[in-house]
C-alpha positions, 0 to 999 in steps of 0.5 A: 508250610512254605506258603505259611512262612511266606504269609508270616514274613509278608505280614511282618514286612507290612507291619514294619512298613507302618510302625508310625503314629502321629505322636512318634512322628512329632517326637521324632521331628522335634528330636531331629533338631537336637544336633543344633542345640550345642553347635558351631558352624560356618555358612555361605549364603547365596541369593539367587533373586538378588544378582551377585549378592552373597554372604558368609558367616558363623553361627554359635548356639550354647543350648539357647543360653547364648546365641550369636551370628556373625556375617559379612555380606557382599553386595553393592550398597552404593558406588563407595560401599561394597558390603556390610558386616553384621553381628547379632548376639544374645547371652544370659551372661550379659544381663540377657541383652540382645546386641545387633551391630551393623558396620557398613563397608568392607576393606578398602571402601570409603564409607560416607559419614551418614553410614557410620556403624550402629549398635542397637541393644535390646532389654528383651534379649531372648525374644528379640533374638528369636523374632528378629535374628532367626525369622527376619534377619537370617531366615535360612540359618534359622531353617536349620534350627526348625524355624519357618522363615517369615511364618512364625516366631515359634519353631515349627516343632512347637507349632505342630500338635496332635490336635492340629496335625494329620499324618499320612505316608507317601513313597517317592522314588523308593523313599518313604515319607511321613507327610504332616499337614497342619492348620494353625493360626499362623497358616497352613503347614505341610511337611515331608519327613524321612523316618529312615533318617531320624525324621529329619525334614526333606521339604516344607511348604508354608502358606499364609492367606491374607485375612485368614492367618496371623502375621508375625506381630500376631494381628491379621496377616495383611499387606499392601505393596507400593502400588496399593495392591493388597496381598492375597497369600504368601508361600514359603518353601524350604527344601533340605537338599544335602545331608550329613551323618556325623556322631550318630546324627543325621542333619541337613547341611544345605537348604534351598529357600523360596518365598513368593508373595502373591498380590491382587493385581497379579504381581508376584515378589519371589525370593530364592536363597541357598544356604550351605553349612561349610564346616561344623563342630558338634562339640565346640569350644566356644572360648577358643572360637571367641564366641559370645564376646561383647566386642563392638566398634567404639565408633558405633552410634548406640541405641538402647531399647527398653522392654516397654518400647522406649528408646534412649540415644547417645550412648557409646560402647567403650571397653565392653561397657555401655557408657551413658551420654554424660559429658560436661555440658550434659552434666551442667544442664542436668544439674541446673534443671535439678537445682531450679526445681528447688525454687519452683513456685509453691503449689496453689493447693491449700497450705497448712498454717503451721508445719508439724512433724506430726502430719497425720494430726493435721487437716487431711488435705494439708497433711497429704500436701506436706507429705507430697512436698516433703517427698519432692524435696527429699527426692530432688535433694537426693538427685542433686547429691547424685549429680554432684557426685557424678560431676566430681567423678567425671572431672576426676576421670577427665583430669586423669585422661588429660594428664595421660 
C-alpha cells in the first residue's frame, strides 16, 4: 500500500513538473508585461562601454494612449557642454503627434549657438514613438516593455507565435525555465522564462545574420562600417538581473543589455548598458506627476514631419502651440507671389471665341480650358483673401504686442 501511495504521489509530482504547453507559455509571457501598461517609473542608466556616460529619467505609460520619456544625460559632449536633456512624447490628446526635443547643455554650461535646442514633431506619432523612442533612442527602457532593442519595431510577445516557436524545459541551479526558440524574418530568438514568477523573462538572445534577416526598415539586414567591412551578424543579449513582487505582479527592475556587431574583418563593436528602475508607481496620478504636458523650450528650432516624409522648417513653439513662420516679410513675399499669379500669361491652348456660362455647350477643348481657368481664378482669389485676412490679423496682434 505504501508503495502504491508513493507511486501515485510520484506520478502527481511528475505531472505538476510538466504542466506547460506552448500556447499557455506564450500567453503567460505576453501577460508578464501587463504591469507596464499603466505605470510611472524613474530610472538610472549606466553605459559601461562609454566611460562615465550615464543618465537618469522618468517614463510614463497610460495604456499606450499617452507615453513619455524624460531624460537627463551626463557625458562630455564638448569642452563647453557636459550633457543633454531630452524629452519624447506621444499623446492621442495632442492630435496623435510625436514630439522629440533635445536641449544641449546642463546647468552652468556655456552652449554654442550652433547647439541650440531642437524640437521635431511627427504626424505619425504612435509609429514614431514605437520605432524611434522605444527601439533606437531608449532600448533599455523598452526592454521592460517587451521590445527587442535594435531587433524589431514589434514587441517580442507579438513576434512569437505557435507557428514559429518551439518549447523545451530546462533546470539550472534548481530553477525551472521554459526555453523558447523562434525563427522569424527579423532574426533568431531564444528566451528563458520563469514559470514560477508569472513567466517573466530571465534572459533573451537575439541574433541577426546579415543577408538572411530583416533590418529595422524591413529590407535585408546589412551594414558596412567606416573601413568598408561588411557586417556578418549582430547579437543582442537582454538579462533581467533583479526583480520585485508588488501588488500581485512579478516584474523586473534591472536589465543588463549587451550588443555586439561582428564584421568581416574580425572587428567587433560591443555595447554594454545597465538600466535600473529606482522608483515605481503601478497606479499613477499622471496629472499630479505633470506627465504628458506639451511644454517645450520656446527657443527651439522646430521641424514638422508629415506622414509622407516631407518636412517643414521655421516653425516656433509658443504657449503650447505650433506657430507658423509668417512674419511681416514672409507675408509680403507670399502675398506678392499670389497676386502676380493673377497676371500670368494666358494659356497657349485653344481659347473660346466667346465666353459663356453654359460651358458644357462649347467645344469640349474650350469648355475644359474655361473650367480649368475659372477654378484657377477662384482658388487664387480665395488664396488672396486668406492672405489679406491673415495679414490684417498679424498687424493687429503685432500692434497689441507693441502697445504692451
